[in-house]
C-alpha positions as CSV (number, residue, x, y, z in Angstrom):
1,M,-51.6,7.4,-36.4
2,P,-49.8,5.6,-33.6
3,A,-46.2,6.6,-33.1
4,Q,-45.0,3.2,-34.3
5,S,-46.8,3.4,-37.6
6,P,-44.6,3.6,-40.7
7,F,-47.2,6.0,-42.2
8,K,-47.3,9.7,-41.6
9,S,-51.1,9.7,-41.1
10,D,-54.2,7.7,-41.8
11,A,-54.6,9.6,-45.1
12,A,-51.1,8.6,-46.1
13,R,-51.8,5.0,-45.3
14,N,-55.0,5.1,-47.4
15,R,-53.1,6.6,-50.3
16,V,-50.5,3.8,-50.2
17,L,-53.2,1.1,-49.9
18,D,-55.2,2.6,-52.8
19,D,-52.1,2.1,-55.0
20,Y,-51.7,-1.4,-53.4
21,H,-55.1,-2.4,-54.6
22,L,-54.5,-0.9,-58.0
23,L,-51.4,-2.9,-58.4
24,L,-53.2,-6.1,-57.2
25,A,-55.8,-5.4,-59.9
26,Q,-53.0,-5.8,-62.4
27,W,-51.5,-8.9,-60.7
28,P,-51.0,-11.1,-63.7
29,I,-52.1,-14.4,-62.1
30,P,-54.7,-15.5,-59.5
31,Y,-53.7,-14.7,-55.9
32,E,-54.9,-15.0,-52.3
33,S,-54.6,-12.2,-49.7
34,R,-53.9,-13.6,-46.3
35,F,-53.2,-12.5,-42.8
36,I,-51.1,-14.5,-40.3
37,A,-51.2,-13.7,-36.5
38,T,-47.9,-13.0,-34.9
39,D,-46.8,-11.7,-31.5
40,F,-45.9,-8.5,-33.3
41,G,-49.3,-7.9,-35.0
42,K,-51.0,-9.2,-38.1
43,A,-48.7,-10.2,-41.0
44,H,-50.1,-9.8,-44.5
45,L,-49.0,-11.7,-47.6
46,I,-50.0,-12.4,-51.2
47,A,-50.0,-16.1,-52.1
48,S,-49.8,-17.3,-55.7
49,G,-49.1,-20.5,-57.6
50,N,-49.9,-24.1,-57.1
51,P,-50.5,-24.8,-53.4
52,T,-48.7,-28.2,-53.7
53,A,-45.6,-26.7,-55.3
54,S,-42.3,-26.1,-53.5
55,P,-42.6,-22.9,-51.4
56,L,-40.8,-19.7,-52.0
57,V,-41.0,-16.7,-49.7
58,L,-40.3,-13.3,-51.1
59,L,-39.1,-10.3,-49.0
60,H,-39.4,-6.8,-50.5
61,G,-37.0,-3.8,-50.2
62,G,-37.2,-1.1,-47.6
63,G,-39.9,1.5,-48.1
64,G,-41.9,-1.1,-50.2
65,N,-44.4,-3.9,-49.9
66,A,-45.3,-7.2,-51.5
67,T,-46.7,-5.6,-54.7
68,M,-43.1,-4.8,-55.8
69,W,-42.9,-8.4,-57.1
70,I,-45.6,-7.7,-59.7
71,H,-43.1,-8.0,-62.5
72,N,-41.7,-11.3,-61.3
73,I,-44.6,-13.2,-59.9
74,A,-45.9,-14.9,-63.0
75,V,-42.6,-16.6,-63.8
76,L,-41.9,-17.5,-60.2
77,A,-45.4,-18.8,-59.5
78,A,-45.3,-21.1,-62.5
79,K,-42.7,-23.1,-60.6
80,F,-43.3,-22.4,-56.9
81,R,-46.0,-21.7,-54.4
82,V,-45.0,-18.1,-53.8
83,Y,-45.7,-16.1,-50.6
84,A,-44.9,-12.4,-51.1
85,L,-44.8,-10.8,-47.6
86,D,-45.4,-7.3,-46.4
87,I,-42.5,-6.9,-43.9
88,I,-43.4,-5.6,-40.5
89,G,-42.9,-1.9,-39.9
90,D,-43.0,-1.0,-43.6
91,V,-45.6,0.6,-45.9
92,G,-47.7,-2.5,-46.6
93,R,-50.7,-4.2,-44.9
94,S,-48.9,-5.9,-42.1
95,T,-49.3,-4.3,-38.6
96,G,-46.8,-3.8,-35.9
97,A,-43.9,-1.5,-35.1
98,R,-40.6,-1.9,-37.0
99,P,-38.2,-3.8,-34.7
100,S,-34.7,-2.5,-34.1
101,Y,-31.9,-4.5,-35.8
102,A,-30.3,-5.4,-32.5
103,S,-33.5,-6.9,-31.1
104,G,-33.7,-9.8,-33.6
105,G,-37.4,-9.0,-33.9
106,H,-37.5,-9.2,-37.7
107,V,-36.2,-12.8,-37.7
108,R,-38.6,-13.8,-34.9
109,W,-41.5,-12.2,-36.9
110,L,-40.5,-14.1,-40.0
111,A,-40.3,-17.4,-38.1
112,Q,-43.8,-16.9,-36.8
113,V,-45.1,-16.1,-40.3
114,L,-43.6,-19.3,-41.6
115,D,-45.1,-21.2,-38.6
116,G,-48.5,-19.7,-39.4
117,L,-48.1,-20.9,-43.0
118,G,-47.1,-24.4,-41.8
119,L,-43.7,-24.1,-43.6
120,E,-41.0,-26.0,-41.8
121,Q,-38.7,-25.3,-44.6
122,T,-38.8,-22.9,-47.6
123,A,-36.7,-21.2,-50.2
124,L,-36.1,-17.5,-49.4
125,A,-35.5,-14.6,-51.8
126,G,-35.1,-11.0,-50.7
127,T,-34.2,-7.8,-52.4
128,S,-32.4,-4.9,-50.8
129,F,-33.5,-4.7,-47.2
130,G,-35.4,-8.0,-47.7
131,S,-32.1,-9.7,-48.6
132,W,-30.7,-8.6,-45.2
133,L,-33.7,-10.2,-43.5
134,A,-33.4,-13.4,-45.6
135,A,-29.7,-13.7,-44.8
136,D,-30.1,-13.0,-41.1
137,F,-32.9,-15.6,-40.9
138,A,-30.8,-18.2,-42.8
139,L,-27.9,-17.7,-40.4
140,K,-30.1,-18.1,-37.4
141,F,-32.4,-20.8,-38.7
142,P,-30.4,-22.7,-41.3
143,D,-32.5,-25.8,-41.1
144,R,-35.6,-23.9,-42.3
145,V,-34.1,-22.5,-45.5
146,R,-33.9,-24.7,-48.5
147,G,-32.2,-22.1,-50.8
148,L,-31.3,-18.5,-50.3
149,A,-31.3,-15.7,-53.0
150,L,-30.0,-12.3,-52.0
151,L,-30.8,-9.6,-54.6
152,A,-29.1,-6.2,-54.5
153,P,-28.0,-6.7,-50.9
154,P,-27.4,-3.3,-49.3
155,H,-25.3,-4.6,-46.4
156,I,-22.1,-5.9,-48.2
157,E,-20.2,-2.6,-48.6
158,P,-20.6,0.8,-46.9
159,L,-23.2,2.9,-48.6
160,R,-21.9,5.9,-50.6
161,L,-22.4,9.2,-48.7
162,G,-23.9,10.9,-51.8
163,F,-26.6,8.2,-52.0
164,M,-27.4,8.5,-48.3
165,L,-27.8,12.2,-48.5
166,K,-30.1,12.0,-51.5
167,A,-32.2,9.3,-49.7
168,V,-32.6,11.5,-46.6
169,L,-33.5,14.5,-48.7
170,A,-36.1,12.5,-50.6
171,T,-37.6,11.6,-47.2
172,I,-37.6,14.9,-45.4
173,A,-38.5,17.0,-48.4
174,P,-40.4,14.5,-50.6
175,T,-41.5,16.5,-53.6
176,E,-42.6,14.4,-56.6
177,A,-39.7,15.8,-58.7
178,R,-37.1,14.9,-56.0
179,I,-38.5,11.4,-55.5
180,R,-38.6,10.7,-59.3
181,G,-35.0,11.9,-59.4
182,F,-34.1,9.5,-56.6
183,Y,-35.7,6.7,-58.5
184,R,-33.5,7.5,-61.5
185,L,-30.5,7.2,-59.1
186,V,-31.4,3.8,-57.8
187,S,-32.4,2.4,-61.2
188,S,-30.1,1.8,-64.1
189,P,-29.9,4.5,-66.8
190,H,-30.1,1.6,-69.3
191,A,-33.3,0.1,-68.0
192,P,-36.7,0.8,-69.5
193,Q,-38.9,3.2,-67.6
194,P,-41.4,1.6,-65.3
195,T,-45.1,2.0,-65.9
196,E,-46.7,5.2,-64.6
197,L,-48.6,3.2,-62.0
198,V,-45.4,1.7,-60.6
199,M,-43.7,5.0,-60.7
200,Q,-46.6,6.8,-59.0
201,D,-46.7,4.1,-56.3
202,F,-43.0,4.7,-55.6
203,V,-43.7,8.4,-55.2
204,T,-46.7,7.8,-53.0
205,R,-44.8,5.4,-50.7
206,W,-41.9,7.8,-50.3
207,Q,-44.3,10.7,-49.6
208,S,-46.3,8.7,-47.1
209,Q,-43.7,7.0,-45.0
210,R,-42.8,8.5,-41.6
211,Q,-39.1,8.0,-42.3
212,S,-37.0,5.9,-44.7
213,P,-35.9,2.6,-43.0
214,P,-32.3,2.9,-41.7
215,P,-29.7,0.9,-43.6
216,P,-29.1,-2.6,-42.1
217,P,-25.8,-3.3,-40.5
218,R,-23.0,-4.4,-42.8
219,M,-22.5,-8.1,-43.0
220,S,-19.4,-9.2,-41.1
221,V,-16.7,-11.4,-42.6
222,Q,-17.7,-14.1,-40.2
223,D,-21.3,-14.1,-41.4
224,L,-20.3,-14.1,-45.0
225,Q,-18.1,-17.1,-44.3
226,R,-21.0,-18.9,-42.6
227,L,-23.4,-18.5,-45.6
228,P,-24.1,-21.8,-47.2
229,A,-23.2,-22.9,-50.7
230,R,-26.9,-22.8,-51.7
231,T,-26.8,-19.0,-51.7
232,L,-27.2,-16.8,-54.7
233,F,-25.9,-13.2,-54.8
234,L,-27.4,-11.2,-57.6
235,L,-26.0,-7.7,-58.0
236,G,-27.0,-5.0,-60.5
237,Q,-23.9,-3.7,-62.3
238,D,-25.3,-0.1,-62.2
239,D,-26.2,-0.2,-58.4
240,A,-25.6,3.3,-57.0
241,L,-25.6,2.3,-53.4
242,Y,-21.9,1.2,-53.3
243,D,-19.0,0.1,-55.4
244,V,-20.4,-3.1,-57.0
245,N,-16.9,-4.4,-58.0
246,K,-15.7,-4.1,-54.4
247,A,-18.9,-5.8,-53.1
248,A,-18.4,-8.6,-55.6
249,A,-14.7,-9.0,-54.6
250,R,-15.7,-9.2,-50.9
251,I,-18.2,-11.9,-51.6
252,R,-15.8,-13.9,-53.7
253,A,-13.1,-13.6,-51.0
254,N,-15.3,-14.6,-48.0
255,A,-18.1,-16.7,-49.5
256,P,-16.4,-18.5,-52.4
257,A,-18.9,-21.4,-52.3
258,C,-21.9,-19.1,-53.0
259,K,-23.0,-18.3,-56.5
260,L,-22.4,-14.7,-57.6
261,A,-23.9,-13.1,-60.7
262,L,-23.7,-9.5,-61.9
263,L,-26.7,-8.3,-64.0
264,A,-25.9,-5.9,-66.8
265,Q,-28.1,-2.8,-67.3
266,A,-29.6,-3.2,-63.8
267,G,-29.4,-0.9,-60.8
268,H,-30.5,-1.3,-57.3
269,T,-34.1,-1.8,-58.5
270,L,-33.1,-4.8,-60.5
271,T,-36.5,-6.6,-60.1
272,V,-38.0,-3.7,-62.1
273,D,-35.0,-2.9,-64.3
274,R,-34.6,-6.5,-65.5
275,P,-37.6,-8.5,-64.3
276,Q,-37.3,-11.4,-66.8
277,E,-33.6,-11.9,-66.2
278,V,-34.1,-11.8,-62.4
279,S,-37.0,-14.2,-62.5
280,D,-35.2,-16.6,-64.8
281,A,-32.1,-16.5,-62.5
282,L,-34.1,-17.3,-59.4
283,V,-35.9,-20.2,-61.1
284,A,-32.7,-21.6,-62.5
285,F,-30.8,-21.4,-59.2
286,L,-33.6,-22.7,-56.9
287,A,-34.4,-25.5,-59.4
288,E,-30.9,-26.9,-58.7
289,V,-31.6,-27.1,-54.9
290,P,-33.0,-30.4,-53.7
291,A,-36.7,-30.2,-52.8
292,S,-35.9,-30.8,-49.1
293,A,-32.5,-29.6,-48.1
294,A,-31.2,-27.7,-45.1
295,L,-28.6,-25.1,-45.5
C-alpha cells in the first residue's frame, strides 16, 4: 500500500471493505453509493432519503467510516436527505492521504465534497473526530452551515492519559481481546451490546489501520465563543475520554447560546449506545432550524 494509505496493507483494506459491504447489506433503507472528485482524491459517500428533502451531512468518528451511522440512518433519512461521508485519510472508501490539522486540508476537502454535491448550505452532524471537522468547517464557512450538531466531541477537554495509553496499545498490539476491551472502555457499561457484525467490524478496522488518528487540537475559548446559537452539543454521561462534567461546564461558560444535552447511559460511542435517543435529538434540534439559515 502507498505510504499515505490508512490501511496496513491491501489485504487489510479488503477486510475492512468486506465488512463495509456486509453492513451496507443490512442498511435499513434504500441508499446510493457515490464518489465525488476532489483535489485530494475521490470522496465516497452513502446517500439516503428523499432527494428533495433538506440536506444533512454526517461525519463519522476517527478510525471509522460512513457505515457507523447504520443505527441512525432510518430515523434521520425519514426527515432529511442524508449524506454519510467516508472522511479522507480514514478506513473507508475515500482515497487520499490524511491531511495534517495545521494544513486546513480536512476543511478544504469537505468544502469540495459539498461543491460536488451542489450543496451551498447544509446541516452538519459529526461524532467524535467528525465533530471536530464539523465545528472547524462551521467556523471557517459559517454561511454554508444551516445547523451544527457535535456529538461526543473529543476536543473540549484534555484526554485522560489512561485512555490515550489504552488507545495506543490497542493500535500497536491489536489483539482481538484487547480491542474488544477498548470498545468496552469507550462505550457505556449500561448500554446494550452491539451486534456481532458491528463489533467484528470495530475489531477489523482497528487491526487494519496503519495507526489510530491523532486526537484533534483542543478547541480554544475563542472558537467556543464564536460558535453560533444553532449548535447542539450532545455528550454521553459515561464518556471515558475526559471528565464530562468539566467539558459541560466549559461549554456552558464559553458557548452559553448553544444547546447542551447530556445523554444518560451513553459513552463515547453514543450513536451505538443510544441510537434512538441520538437520532431523535438530532431530528428535534435540526427541525427547529430554518430551512435556509446561515450560522
